[in-house]
DOBAKE-301247 format. One record per residue (C-alpha): residue number from 0; y, x, z. Coordinates in steps of 0.05 Angstrom, whole numbers. Layout:
BEGIN
{seq = NUM	Y = Y	X = X	Z = Z} $
...
//
This chain:
BEGIN
{seq = 0	Y = -59	X = -101	Z = 124} $
{seq = 1	Y = -80	X = -75	Z = 191} $
{seq = 2	Y = -72	X = -6	Z = 221} $
{seq = 3	Y = -135	X = 19	Z = 187} $
{seq = 4	Y = -112	X = -3	Z = 119} $
{seq = 5	Y = -158	X = -64	Z = 115} $
{seq = 6	Y = -127	X = -117	Z = 71} $
{seq = 7	Y = -113	X = -185	Z = 102} $
{seq = 8	Y = -124	X = -219	Z = 34} $
{seq = 9	Y = -166	X = -176	Z = -13} $
{seq = 10	Y = -146	X = -181	Z = -86} $
{seq = 11	Y = -193	X = -213	Z = -136} $
{seq = 12	Y = -222	X = -145	Z = -155} $
{seq = 13	Y = -256	X = -143	Z = -86} $
{seq = 14	Y = -220	X = -83	Z = -55} $
{seq = 15	Y = -222	X = -89	Z = 20} $
{seq = 16	Y = -178	X = -29	Z = 38} $
{seq = 17	Y = -109	X = -6	Z = 18} $
{seq = 18	Y = -134	X = 57	Z = -17} $
{seq = 19	Y = -172	X = 14	Z = -67} $
{seq = 20	Y = -106	X = -10	Z = -96} $
{seq = 21	Y = -87	X = 60	Z = -119} $
{seq = 22	Y = -110	X = 99	Z = -180} $
{seq = 23	Y = -166	X = 150	Z = -171} $
{seq = 24	Y = -116	X = 207	Z = -179} $
{seq = 25	Y = -70	X = 178	Z = -125} $
{seq = 26	Y = -130	X = 170	Z = -78} $
{seq = 27	Y = -152	X = 242	Z = -90} $
{seq = 28	Y = -82	X = 266	Z = -73} $
{seq = 29	Y = -84	X = 225	Z = -8} $
{seq = 30	Y = -25	X = 181	Z = -27} $
{seq = 31	Y = -48	X = 117	Z = 8} $
{seq = 32	Y = -57	X = 154	Z = 74} $
{seq = 33	Y = 8	X = 191	Z = 67} $
{seq = 34	Y = 48	X = 127	Z = 53} $
{seq = 35	Y = 18	X = 94	Z = 115} $
{seq = 36	Y = 35	X = 156	Z = 156} $
{seq = 37	Y = 107	X = 156	Z = 132} $
{seq = 38	Y = 115	X = 81	Z = 142} $
{seq = 39	Y = 90	X = 89	Z = 214} $
{seq = 40	Y = 139	X = 145	Z = 226} $
{seq = 41	Y = 201	X = 118	Z = 190} $
{seq = 42	Y = 189	X = 42	Z = 190} $
{seq = 43	Y = 191	X = 37	Z = 113} $
{seq = 44	Y = 174	X = 81	Z = 54} $
{seq = 45	Y = 186	X = 71	Z = -20} $
{seq = 46	Y = 151	X = 103	Z = -79} $
{seq = 47	Y = 126	X = 92	Z = -150} $
{seq = 48	Y = 51	X = 82	Z = -161} $
{seq = 49	Y = 3	X = 63	Z = -216} $
{seq = 50	Y = -25	X = -7	Z = -209} $
{seq = 51	Y = -68	X = -52	Z = -251} $
{seq = 52	Y = -33	X = -114	Z = -277} $
{seq = 53	Y = -97	X = -154	Z = -268} $
{seq = 54	Y = -111	X = -153	Z = -343} $
{seq = 55	Y = -137	X = -82	Z = -346} $
{seq = 56	Y = -70	X = -49	Z = -361} $
{seq = 57	Y = -43	X = 5	Z = -315} $
{seq = 58	Y = 32	X = 2	Z = -302} $
{seq = 59	Y = 80	X = 41	Z = -259} $
{seq = 60	Y = 108	X = -2	Z = -203} $
{seq = 61	Y = 157	X = 10	Z = -146} $
{seq = 62	Y = 127	X = -4	Z = -78} $
{seq = 63	Y = 157	X = -12	Z = -9} $
{seq = 64	Y = 110	X = -4	Z = 50} $
{seq = 65	Y = 138	X = -29	Z = 116} $
{seq = 66	Y = 106	X = -23	Z = 185} $
{seq = 67	Y = 102	X = -85	Z = 228} $
{seq = 68	Y = 112	X = -81	Z = 303} $
{seq = 69	Y = 94	X = -124	Z = 363} $
{seq = 70	Y = 145	X = -143	Z = 417} $
{seq = 71	Y = 133	X = -76	Z = 452} $
{seq = 72	Y = 148	X = -36	Z = 390} $
{seq = 73	Y = 76	X = -16	Z = 374} $
{seq = 74	Y = 56	X = -14	Z = 300} $
{seq = 75	Y = 7	X = -71	Z = 288} $
{seq = 76	Y = 1	X = -70	Z = 212} $
{seq = 77	Y = 37	X = -61	Z = 146} $
{seq = 78	Y = 64	X = -103	Z = 90} $
{seq = 79	Y = 74	X = -79	Z = 19} $
{seq = 80	Y = 120	X = -107	Z = -35} $
{seq = 81	Y = 116	X = -90	Z = -109} $
{seq = 82	Y = 167	X = -89	Z = -164} $
{seq = 83	Y = 150	X = -77	Z = -237} $
{seq = 84	Y = 187	X = -20	Z = -271} $
{seq = 85	Y = 180	X = -52	Z = -340} $
//
């Protein structure tokens, strides 16, 4: 995703921005923005979030959000990895 949270490859559900991947409750609490802020500041942040499994079920998953940098050290985007907690 880019610096504004726009997804490079939107999921099949049509979300175009990072916040769309989070539950309504997590969006209301500002979690997507806070995770991006922390990843910018610290390079990487880890948390547990609610995510759809693609079949309509919501599951807790561990995420890792890492900031990506250009050769001059400027943040140019982010990459997220997921791990199921089941």
